[in-house]
C-alpha positions as CSV (number, residue, x, y, z in Angstrom):
1,M,-29.9,-18.3,-8.8
2,Q,-27.1,-16.0,-7.9
3,Q,-25.9,-16.5,-4.5
4,R,-24.9,-13.7,-1.8
5,P,-21.3,-13.2,-1.0
6,D,-20.2,-14.8,2.4
7,P,-19.9,-11.3,5.1
8,S,-15.9,-12.7,5.4
9,D,-15.8,-12.5,2.4
10,L,-16.8,-9.2,1.0
11,K,-14.4,-8.1,3.7
12,R,-11.1,-9.2,2.3
13,A,-12.8,-8.0,-0.4
14,A,-12.3,-4.7,1.4
15,R,-9.4,-4.9,2.7
16,A,-7.8,-5.9,-0.8
17,R,-8.6,-3.2,-2.3
18,L,-7.8,-1.0,-0.1
19,V,-3.8,-2.9,-0.1
20,G,-4.1,-2.4,-4.1
21,L,-5.4,2.1,-3.4
22,V,-2.1,2.2,-0.3
23,L,0.1,0.4,-2.6
24,V,-0.4,2.6,-5.9
25,G,-1.3,5.8,-3.8
26,T,2.3,5.1,-2.2
27,M,4.0,4.2,-5.1
28,V,2.3,8.0,-7.1
29,L,4.0,9.7,-3.6
30,W,7.9,8.0,-3.4
31,L,8.4,9.3,-7.5
32,G,6.6,12.2,-7.5
33,A,9.1,13.3,-4.3
34,Q,11.9,11.4,-6.0
35,W,11.0,13.2,-9.2
36,L,10.6,16.6,-7.2
37,G,13.2,16.4,-5.0
38,G,15.4,16.2,-7.9
39,R,14.2,18.8,-9.9
40,L,14.8,21.2,-6.2
41,G,17.6,19.6,-5.9
42,W,16.5,19.0,-2.1
43,E,18.8,17.4,0.3
44,T,19.5,14.0,0.4
45,R,17.7,13.7,4.1
46,Y,15.0,14.8,3.2
47,V,14.3,12.9,0.0
48,F,15.5,10.1,2.4
49,L,12.5,10.9,4.8
50,F,10.0,9.8,2.0
51,D,12.4,6.7,1.2
52,L,11.6,5.7,5.0
53,A,7.6,7.0,4.1
54,A,7.6,4.8,1.6
55,L,9.5,1.4,2.7
56,A,6.3,2.0,5.2
57,G,3.5,2.3,3.1
58,F,5.5,-1.0,1.7
59,L,6.1,-2.7,4.8
60,W,2.1,-2.5,6.3
61,A,0.4,-3.8,2.4
62,L,2.9,-6.6,3.1
63,V,1.2,-7.2,7.0
64,V,-1.7,-7.4,5.4
65,T,-1.8,-9.1,2.6
66,Y,-0.2,-11.3,4.5
67,Q,-3.1,-11.6,7.0
68,I,-5.5,-11.7,4.2
69,W,-3.6,-14.8,3.0
70,R,-4.1,-16.4,6.5
71,G,-7.5,-15.1,6.5
72,R,-8.3,-17.3,3.4
73,R,-6.9,-20.7,4.5
74,G,-8.6,-20.9,8.1
């Protein structure tokens, strides 16, 4: 007999999937912007904006991952 997962576990799993998607998407977009910026000769300040956006995405993922971890402990 199978048990149904707890709703809080399902919510945590959905948040973890979202974190994974954001991490992958951020990395792909950041690498693509770095490559494209090098090929097109963008100014450093424009490429730096992509760096800051990637840092924001990674920081968001870190914060949400910490929240998931803390929620599991409680």
